[in-house]
DRENVOKE-836652 format. One record per residue (C-alpha): x negated, y, z negated; residue in one letter. Coordinates in steps of 0.5 Angstrom, whole numbers, padded with zeros to 4 digits, always signed. Example, Ala and Ser with C-alpha at 12.3 -4.5 7.8 and 13.67 -1.06 7.14 Angstrom:
# DRENVOKE-836652
-0025-0009-0016A -0027-0002-0014S 
# end
This chain:
# DRENVOKE-836652
+0046-0076-0043M +0040-0072-0041T +0039-0065-0046C +0035-0059-0045L +0033-0055-0051V +0031-0048-0050V +0026-0044-0054G +0019-0045-0058P +0021-0045-0065G +0023-0049-0071G +0031-0048-0070R +0030-0051-0063E +0026-0057-0067H +0031-0058-0071A +0036-0059-0066L +0032-0063-0061A +0031-0068-0067R +0038-0068-0069A +0039-0069-0061L +0034-0075-0060A +0037-0079-0066H +0044-0078-0063D +0046-0085-0059A +0049-0081-0054G +0043-0078-0051V +0038-0082-0047A +0033-0076-0046A +0031-0069-0049V +0027-0064-0046H +0025-0057-0048A +0022-0051-0045A +0017-0049-0047P +0018-0053-0054G +0012-0054-0059N +0008-0059-0061P +0012-0061-0066G +0018-0062-0061I +0014-0066-0057A +0014-0072-0061A +0022-0072-0060V +0022-0069-0052A +0018-0068-0046T +0016-0061-0046L +0016-0057-0040H +0012-0050-0039D +0017-0045-0037V +0019-0038-0040D +0025-0039-0044A +0027-0031-0042L +0026-0033-0035D +0034-0035-0033G +0033-0038-0026E +0026-0041-0028A +0030-0045-0034V +0036-0046-0029A +0031-0049-0024D +0028-0054-0029L +0036-0056-0031A +0037-0058-0024V +0031-0062-0023S +0032-0066-0029L +0039-0067-0028G +0041-0064-0035A +0048-0065-0037D +0047-0060-0043L +0042-0054-0044V +0042-0052-0051V +0040-0044-0051V +0036-0044-0058G +0034-0036-0059P +0037-0030-0059E +0033-0026-0054A +0034-0031-0048P +0042-0031-0049L +0042-0023-0049V +0038-0024-0043A +0043-0028-0039G +0039-0034-0039V +0046-0038-0041A +0049-0034-0035D +0044-0037-0030A +0045-0044-0032V +0053-0044-0032R +0052-0041-0025A +0049-0048-0023R +0054-0051-0025G +0051-0054-0032I +0054-0054-0038A +0051-0050-0043V +0051-0049-0050F +0050-0041-0052G +0055-0035-0050P +0055-0031-0044T +0050-0025-0044R +0057-0020-0045A +0059-0025-0051A +0052-0025-0054A +0053-0017-0055E +0056-0019-0062L +0048-0020-0064E +0045-0016-0059G +0049-0009-0062S +0051-0008-0069K +0055-0002-0066A +0059-0007-0061F +0060-0012-0067A +0063-0007-0072K +0067-0005-0066D +0070-0012-0065V +0070-0013-0073M +0075-0007-0073A +0079-0009-0067A +0080-0016-0070A +0081-0014-0078G +0075-0017-0080V +0072-0014-0087P +0066-0011-0086T +0062-0005-0089A +0064+0002-0087A +0059+0004-0082A +0056+0009-0078R +0052+0009-0071V +0047+0015-0071C +0043+0017-0065T +0039+0023-0068S +0036+0025-0074A +0043+0029-0076V +0047+0024-0076E +0042+0020-0080V +0042+0025-0085Q +0050+0025-0086A +0051+0018-0085A +0046+0017-0091L +0049+0023-0095D +0056+0019-0094A +0054+0012-0097Y +0048+0014-0102G +0043+0009-0105P +0042+0004-0104P +0041+0006-0096Y +0042+0000-0091V +0039+0002-0084V +0040-0003-0079K +0037-0003-0072D +0042-0003-0067D +0039-0008-0063G +0035-0015-0063L +0029-0015-0069A +0027-0022-0070A +0031-0021-0077G +0026-0016-0079K +0030-0009-0076G +0034-0008-0083V +0032-0004-0089V +0036-0004-0095V +0032+0001-0100T +0033+0006-0106L +0027+0011-0102D +0031+0016-0098R +0024+0018-0094D +0024+0010-0092E +0030+0010-0090A +0030+0016-0085V +0023+0013-0083E +0026+0007-0080H +0032+0010-0077A +0027+0015-0073A +0022+0008-0071R +0029+0005-0069C +0032+0010-0065G +0039+0008-0065R +0041+0005-0071V +0047+0003-0075V +0048+0006-0082I +0053+0002-0087E +0055+0002-0095E +0051-0003-0099F +0054-0010-0100L +0053-0012-0107D +0053-0020-0109G +0050-0026-0106P +0050-0027-0098E +0052-0034-0095V +0051-0036-0088S +0057-0039-0085L +0056-0042-0078F +0062-0044-0073A +0061-0048-0067I +0067-0046-0062T +0069-0046-0055D +0072-0039-0055G +0079-0042-0058A +0078-0048-0062T +0073-0046-0068V +0070-0051-0073Y +0066-0048-0079P +0060-0052-0081L +0058-0052-0089Q +0055-0046-0092P +0048-0045-0093A +0044-0040-0096Q +0037-0037-0093D +0032-0033-0097F +0030-0027-0092K +0024-0023-0096R +0017-0025-0097I +0016-0026-0104G +0019-0029-0110D +0025-0026-0113G +0027-0023-0107D +0021-0018-0107V +0017-0015-0101G +0019-0014-0094P +0024-0018-0090N +0022-0023-0086T +0025-0028-0081G +0027-0033-0087G +0023-0036-0092M +0027-0042-0093G +0035-0045-0094A +0039-0050-0098Y +0045-0053-0097T +0051-0054-0099P +0052-0048-0105L +0055-0051-0111P +0056-0044-0114W +0060-0042-0108A +0068-0041-0108P +0072-0048-0106D +0076-0044-0101D +0070-0040-0098L +0070-0044-0091V +0078-0044-0090E +0078-0036-0092E +0072-0034-0087V +0075-0038-0082L +0082-0035-0083A +0080-0028-0084T +0073-0028-0080V +0071-0033-0075L +0078-0034-0072Q +0080-0027-0071P +0073-0025-0068T +0073-0031-0063V +0080-0029-0061D +0079-0021-0060E +0073-0023-0056M +0078-0028-0051A +0083-0022-0051R +0077-0017-0049R +0076-0022-0043G +0069-0024-0045T +0070-0031-0049P +0065-0033-0054F +0063-0040-0054A +0057-0043-0057G +0055-0041-0065L +0058-0036-0068L +0054-0035-0075Y +0057-0030-0080A +0052-0027-0085G +0057-0026-0091L +0056-0022-0097A +0061-0025-0103L +0062-0018-0106T +0066-0015-0112S +0071-0013-0107R +0072-0019-0103G +0068-0023-0098T +0065-0018-0093R +0061-0019-0086V +0054-0017-0086V +0053-0019-0079E +0054-0024-0073F +0049-0027-0070N +0050-0031-0063A +0046-0037-0064R +0044-0043-0070F +0040-0038-0075G +0033-0040-0077D +0031-0043-0082P +0039-0045-0084E +0039-0050-0079T +0033-0054-0081Q +0037-0056-0088P +0044-0056-0084L +0042-0062-0079M +0038-0066-0084A +0045-0067-0087L +0049-0067-0081L +0053-0074-0081D +0056-0073-0074S +0053-0074-0067P +0051-0067-0065L +0052-0068-0058S +0059-0068-0057P +0060-0062-0061L +0056-0058-0057L +0059-0061-0050V +0066-0060-0053G +0064-0052-0055A +0061-0052-0047A +0066-0055-0044T +0072-0052-0047G +0074-0058-0050T +0072-0058-0057L +0079-0060-0060A +0078-0066-0057D +0072-0067-0061V +0072-0069-0069A +0071-0064-0074P +0063-0064-0076P +0062-0069-0082A +0056-0069-0087W +0053-0073-0091R +0053-0073-0099P +0047-0070-0102G +0044-0063-0101A +0038-0061-0096A +0032-0055-0098V +0028-0052-0093G +0021-0049-0095V +0018-0044-0089V +0010-0044-0090M +0008-0038-0086A +0001-0035-0084S -0004-0030-0087R -0001-0023-0086G +0006-0025-0085Y +0011-0021-0084P +0007-0015-0082E +0002-0019-0078T +0000-0027-0077S -0006-0030-0076S -0007-0035-0071S -0012-0041-0070G -0012-0043-0077D -0012-0051-0077V -0006-0054-0080I -0007-0061-0085V -0003-0066-0088G +0004-0066-0084I +0003-0074-0084D +0002-0074-0091A +0009-0070-0092A +0013-0074-0087E +0010-0080-0091A +0014-0078-0097L +0021-0080-0098P +0027-0076-0095D +0022-0071-0092V +0020-0069-0085H +0017-0062-0082V +0020-0058-0077V +0015-0054-0073Q +0016-0047-0071A +0009-0043-0070G +0004-0048-0068T -0001-0050-0062A -0006-0056-0060L -0013-0053-0060R -0018-0058-0058D -0014-0063-0061G -0013-0060-0067D -0006-0057-0069L -0007-0050-0071V -0002-0044-0073T +0000-0040-0067A +0006-0035-0070G +0008-0032-0077G +0013-0037-0080R +0009-0043-0078V +0013-0049-0080L +0018-0051-0086A +0018-0057-0090V +0025-0060-0091V +0027-0065-0095A +0034-0068-0097T +0036-0071-0104G +0042-0073-0108A +0043-0066-0111D +0039-0060-0110L +0035-0061-0116A +0032-0067-0112A +0032-0065-0105A +0028-0058-0108R +0023-0063-0112R +0022-0067-0105A +0021-0061-0101A +0016-0058-0105Y +0012-0064-0106D +0012-0064-0098G +0009-0057-0098V +0004-0059-0103A +0001-0064-0098S +0001-0059-0092V -0005-0054-0092D -0008-0048-0087F -0012-0042-0089P -0008-0036-0091G -0001-0040-0092A +0004-0037-0096Q +0011-0040-0098H +0016-0037-0104R +0017-0042-0110T +0023-0040-0111D +0027-0043-0105I +0034-0046-0108A +0032-0045-0116A +0038-0041-0119G +0043-0046-0115A +0038-0053-0117A +0038-0051-0124A +0046-0050-0124G +0046-0042-0123G +0049-0038-0118G +0045-0036-0112A 
# end
C-alpha cells in the first residue's frame, strides 16, 4: 500500500512514522512534510490547502490512501477533492468538518443528538456579548466560532479581556464555565462504526501550573490512571456514537477522526469541543503506544468497512510527549535558530523526537514555527515515561527554547489530572 500524509507538523510526523512501521504499507509520502518526516517518507512540495494539487499528487503517486492531517485543509475541502478522484481518504468532507470549523454548528449538532455540553450563546454583536457574559458570569468563556489553531479560546475572570477577545473574533460562542479536568478522547469512524482510542490529556497553557495564554498544546500523556474506568464506554454511548449518528441523519456523514474534548465536571462528563482530526500533541504519545497496525483502521474508516477491522489494541505502559517551543511563543515565534541534540535524545532508550516547526538551512536543522518538536517517550508506567521524556528534552537545545516542566507530573505522582 502507498500512503500520502498531508500536512507539515508534529501530528503528521507521528502518523507517518506509524505508517512507516506498518508491515502493510510499502511506501509513505508526505506533502509538504518537514525534515523529521523526511526520515520516514518521501516529501513533496505541495500546498496542503490546495485540494486539486494534493489530488494530482495522489494520482501521480498511485496512492491507495490519503491521510489529511490538519484542520484547515479539511475545512477547505481537500478530502473532497481527493475523494472525487476515486482515492480513499481518511478525513471528513468539508461539510462534515464543520464540526470543528464552526463551534455554533457543533453546538447545534450536540443539541440535536442529546450530547451533554455547556450551555452557550452565539454572539455577533457587542450587545449580545454583554448579555451572554451577564447570563453565565465569571469565569468567562469566549470562543472564536472559526478555526484558530487552538488559540481562539479565552477563559478569564477579567470581563474586559473577555469583551476584547470577542471584539477581535467577530462571531463568537460564549458559554458557561465547565469545572473539572479535561480529557481528549479520539475515535476513528467510517460514519457508522465508531472505535474509540484510549484517553489522553494535553496541556494547553504555555506555563507550568497552567498559567499564561493558550497554545496549540505543550505536551500530552496517555493513559489516564485517574480517569473513571468506564469513561470510554460512557463517552462512546453518550457522545461519540450519537454525534456520528446525527451527522449521518443530516446527510453529512462524518468519516475520519472525531476528537471529543471533554470536561469531567461535578455534574458529569460534558463536551468542551469537537475537532475533526487527530489532535496535536496527543497523537504523538498515542501513536507511541498503538499496538495495532494503523493502516487497516484508516482504510476501514475511509472505505466504510471499519466494522470488518479489529478495534485498536494498545501496548502496556504509558507514553509522555513534551513540546519544545521557540522563543516568544505563543504570541510570536522565532525562526532560523539552530537545533542540536536530536540524535542524542533518540539514542536514549524508548525515546524518539517528533518534529513540527523545523526546516533545513545550509545543512542545519533550524526552528521554523512556534511549536518546534516534541520529545516522546514510553515506559512501564507514567513515572518512567515522564523521566525518559525529560531526559530527552535535556539533550535537545536551541536558542530561546521553552518547555513546561510539569507534563504528566500530577498523574505520574499518583494524583489526579
